[in-house]
C-alpha angles and dihedrals in degrees: 000000000000088000091053092049091051090053094048095047096069090047092052091046091053092049091049093050091048092050092049091048090049092050094047093045094047091049091049090048091050091049091047091048091050093048095044092042089059089060091049094232118175116256112224099187144317124263133206107250092215097041114029092192090068111081139170132199090220134041111284145159130236127231090276092053095254117146118245112249116241117238113212131207113253114254117254113263116232114250111265114246119231116247112226098186143316124264132203110251091217099041116028091193090067110081139169132198090220135041111285144158129237126231090277093053095253117145118247113250117242117238111211130209113252120253120251090260094049092044091057093048116102119259113279096029109154126210117201129179121238095253093055091047089057094044097052093041102241112186127182137191133191122250108242135195109235145127119279117207130188138192122207117209122199144151116257137197122215115230141165122283100248091205090060099049122105125199107196120207128171116250093219141028118268150114127282109238100175136011108208091182110039105157129081117230091036117136114232131185126226114283092017112153106253103175146340118240132191113214127167089213091056091050091051092048090052091052091051090051093050091049090051091051092050091047091052091050091052095048101038090095093050114124090217110090095200091057092051091047092050091052091051092049091051091055092049094050092048091051092048091052091057090049091053088054089058095252104162121244096244091056090051090054090048091049090050091050100043101029087214123133115233119216095215131028132200128249113210133206108264092204138015117259150100121308101240099171140013113201102184140034135210114298093018119134111235135189133193087271092062117099102213097174139015113198125187126192105217096182085100121030140186126231123199118209132178121222129186123253095248090056094052095089089060100055130071138164112286097034114143117249137196126202134194128185131200089221092057104042121193095020127106121198120208124210143136140249112257106172142018112204115235096230140056128235108254097214101042099029089225134128121233120229129188123226129190126213133177114240107184094154093046090235093137113079126195115259094026116136120233142183110242129202117189115196105212120209115266121256100229129207094007128152104246131193132166114276090230090066091067120090106206115203113168108293092349124092114189138178133183114238122199107240093179135335108309096004120103126189123202112227133181115229137194111225131209131186121339133206139165094001094312130103135197116239111212096180138006105044130064130209112278097021116128119236128192114249100175134043090009090134090061090049090047091054091051091046093053091045092052092045092051092045092050091051091048092048091051089053091047093049090049093050092044093052091045093050091047091053091047092050091051091049092047098042103040134062092010111159112217093175097105097030115130113216093181096110096038120110110221094174096114099029113121113205094179096116096039123107109222094175096107098027117117116210093179097112097032118115108221095180108130094012117135111216094171096105097036115119124255090252091061092043090050091052092052096048 
């Protein structure tokens, strides 16, 4: 029995070891499959865990029930970048073509050649990883093609319409006998009698007209046509003279009917409006230089407004305008811009514009102040970006455009009009391109640093290659055969480390050479 137990024990031990190995291997395979599955690696085939030479294209089990282990394709190795040179970590201007250490024992940092994509990128392009983008708060927005509108707000002053103002002067000298309208601010209609004036010239003109009428009546039966025609022309000229002296039409008809001279004649209002000024009173002698009335038609008024220089590109004649006044609450007047004055006010640095409003109810009074809103014409189909995306540096306007995720390209832009935090881009950005609107100043600093570093490195590489070539030229293939050492001072030259074994002194001129301080090694070589 003991012999049987001894024979069974090794068998049981072998089975136990095999089971443990199978369990550990299957667990490791499962873990490996789980880990590798998470990385989505491609499975080439499945292999028997006990016999690697046995494979299967699909999952399988061996005779002991153990799962075949998947064999994965190896991941692609990233292309190795070419090292241009090595640079001192403490002094970037110090470079080396081979790995080296600085005086502090620090390894030189390799400088790699840019990839094809990076090489084609404009100077100053910055590449930032996603974590840094989140940390510094980079935000972007797409440039869109849209219409940009603008409203100009200003303070206005109501004034008279200069085209509707009448300054009334008499056409002849005389005396005012009666003022029919003697109060300013009074509304008068067209052809209203304003005053009666006595003028000797008017009396004489009336008499001439009456004589012409009588002459025409006496000669109208004359058989001579020229005489009749002359009489008619005299009547016409006399009547025209009275018209030129502002004698109203109804008084001319009365004079023609009655043939009686009137001592005083009326002067009528040529237009409807408000009496703004009365320049003479009853009994006063007036001349053609005397302004006896100033009449203003307020049914249409002008408003003057001042706009700033930077708003001038927005406005043009014909723009619609709205006006509100504190003295007329709750009412909005609509008008339009009719004129932009061709000069700026020296003190305020503003430009005056003229607006026109209808005033049928005479609510608007000259010299009232008003709040003006000018609705500028829209700029249609323009490329628009936020104003905050632009980095303004003197005459340069720059934005950062997203070339690809994490890569930002600096780009100069030409700007147009701006309004409400948006600006039109005339050149430099296309529709749909993303521009940076936040943290662009941090990116700009990095961009300028990289651009300056790249320029410096190019200079350093150029100088390094030039100095290397010069050292090769100076140190190699130098022919000392015809060199004259006569004037050379060898007093402090130490030849201890020099190998004179293959040196030929046959053609050397030692005249004037001082060998007193030369080492024994050198002296031994020359013996």
